[in-house]
N, C-alpha and C positions, 0 to 999 in steps of 0.2 A: 414837318415830322415825316420820318421814313417808316413805312409799314411794309413788313416782309413776311412772305410765306417761306420759312427757312428751308424746308426740305426741297421745295421746288425751285429755290434760288431766285425768286421773283420779288421785286420791290417796287413800290410806288411812292411818290411824294405827295403829301397833303398839306394844304395851307390852313392854318387855324383861323377860325371865324371869330376873332377877338371882339368885334363890335356886336355880333349877334348872340354869342354865348360866352361872355367874359368869365363867369365863375367856372364853367366847365373847362374852358381852355386853360385857365390858370391851374385848376386842380390836376388835370391830365398832364400838363407840361411839367409841373413840379414833381409828379410821380414817375416820370419817365426815367429809365426804360421800364416797359411793362410787356408782358406776353405770357403765353401758355399754349396748351393744346388748342389746335384749330378745329372748329366744328362748322359744318354747313347747316343752315337753318332748315327746319322741317316745314314750318308754316309761312314764314315771311317771304319766302321765295329765293331771291338772289342775294343772299347774305352769308358772309363768313365771319365768325366771331371767336373770341376767346373770353374766358371768365377769369377774373383776378379778385383777390381780396379787396375789400373796401379801402380806399386811400384818401378820400375827401372828408375832412373834419372841420366844420360841419358839412353834411351832405349838401351838394350844390342845388338840389331841387330842379324843377323844370325851367328850361329856358331854350328858346328856339326849338320847340318840340315839333315832332312830326309823327304821323302814323302811316305816311306814304312816302318813304325815302326814295330818292332818285339815284341813278347810277353816279357813283363818285362820292356820295354822302358817307361821312364817317360819324358814327353815332355812339353815344354814351347812354347806357341803361343802368339804373341802380335797382337791385332787387333786395328787399329786406328778407330777413331769415325765413319767415313763414310763407313767402310768396311762391317759391318754386317747389315742385313735386319732389318728395323724398327720393323716389327712384331715380329721377333725373339728377338730383344732387349727388347721390351715391355713384352713379355712372360716371360723373364728371370729376369725382374726388373733391367736391366742395361741400360735402355734407356737414363738416365740422365748423364751417365759417359762420359768422353772425349775419351774413348777407353776402352778396357778390356784386361786382361791377362787371358788366358785359360791354366789351369794346368791340364794335362791329364795323364792317365796311359793306357797302352795297354796291354791286357791280353790274346790275342789269335793271331793266324796267319792270313795272307792274308789281311792286312790292306793297304788301299790306300788313301792318303790324296788328294783327287780330289773333288772339290766342283763344282757343275753344274753352279753356278752363277759367280764364280771368277776364276775357274781353279785350278791349283796346289796350295796347301797350305802347304809349308814346315814349319816344327817346329824344335826347338832345342832339341835334345836329351841331357839332362843334368844329368840324373841318370838312374840307372838300378836296378830293384827289385832283391834283393839277398836272401831274406827270406820271405816265405809266399805267393809266387805267386799262387800256386795251390788253396789255400783257398780264396785268393782275386779274382782269376778268376771265381770261383764258385759264389761268392757274386756279382761280376760284371755282370755275366750272369743272375743272379736273378734280377738285376736292369732292364735288357733288358726284361725278361719274365714277371716279376711281377709289374714293374714300379718303378720309383724313387721318388714318392711323399713322402716328409718327410725325405728323405735320405740326408745326408751331407757327402761330401768328404773333409777331412781335412789333412793338412800337418803340421807336427811338427818336431822340432829338436829331434834327438835321439843321445845322446852322451853316450858312454860307460864309 
């Protein structure tokens, strides 16, 4: 899978972890391409993500979960309609959706998926970045420092 920060022109390649997260891998693969506005995490630390409408039916549930993602982890989160704060949903333009899928990449160390409002937020690790992590990490850090306005995070099939 190819993951790209469109405005910054930086991509990386991620290998699906079919044996560890088969339901998540299948759901994401079948739903590609996916993408939307890029956001840098406030609490999790070194994370850039996008939010998209739900695409898995039925929902995949937890598999290969983590609350301590490492650099290169590609993580799937599913948030039901009532879980996210109204203001947060309005800000991101997702307030009319019945829930959202958060597709995230982690580019640095010392991440902790703990939200002050709801507690632990486990996500499914379904892929790992195998090429281009250094350049992507630099671009993700720039989203943190310079801002993400106008940036899009996209996920595409990459078949050799």
